[in-house]
C-alpha positions, 0 to 999 in steps of 0.5 A, spaced: 496 547 215 492 553 213 497 556 208 497 549 204 489 550 204 490 557 202 495 555 197 490 550 194 484 555 194 489 559 190 491 554 185 484 552 183 482 559 182 488 560 178 487 554 174 480 556 173 482 563 171 487 561 166 482 556 163 476 561 162 481 565 159 483 560 154 476 559 153 474 566 151 481 567 147 477 571 142 473 575 146 478 577 152 480 584 154 486 587 157 482 589 164 481 581 164 488 579 164 490 583 171 486 578 175 489 572 172 496 574 172 495 576 180 491 569 181 497 566 178 502 570 182 499 569 188 499 561 187 506 562 186 508 566 191 504 562 197 507 556 194 514 559 194 513 561 201 510 555 204 515 550 201 521 554 201 522 554 193 526 559 189 521 561 183 523 568 182 529 573 185 528 577 191 528 583 186 523 580 181 518 579 187 519 586 189 517 588 182 511 583 182 508 586 189 508 593 186 505 591 180 500 587 183 498 593 189 498 598 183 493 594 179 489 593 185 489 600 187 487 602 179 481 596 180 479 599 186 477 606 183 472 602 178 468 600 184 467 607 187 462 607 181 457 603 184 453 603 191 458 606 197 456 600 201 457 595 196 464 598 194 466 597 201 464 590 202 468 588 195 474 592 196 474 589 204 473 582 201 478 583 196 483 585 201 482 580 206 483 574 201 489 577 198 492 579 204 496 573 205 499 572 198 501 579 199 505 577 205 508 572 202 510 576 196 513 581 201 517 576 205 520 573 198 522 580 196 524 583 203 525 577 207 528 571 203 535 573 206 533 571 213 530 565 211 536 562 207 541 564 213 536 561 218 536 554 214 544 554 213 545 555 220 540 549 222 544 545 217 551 547 219 549 546 226 547 539 224 553 537 221 557 540 227 553 536 232 554 529 228 562 530 228 
């Protein structure tokens, strides 16, 4: 249930970010595209994980995870220009909010085979038990 609530929060934020980008299409900057890309990827990852949908291959999820993590590391470097306490609080809040989505991306990239095997084992047991 918490995963579904988290997904809908991410979906609303992703939609909000995309609408904001469209409204500011003439004034957009490259640095503003990363949070939008990340929020859309987070929503897709959580959706694919909780509803067991296949959106990207395992290799693409690995690549997206690395891109998102590197992007956030580069973004965090900009936060160190303000007050230390403010920087730590901003980075901590970003990590806490993004951690479940990173977990989903990790599981989709590295743990999908286990989930597929478990699903096929369950369906094969049902078929065997009904005969």
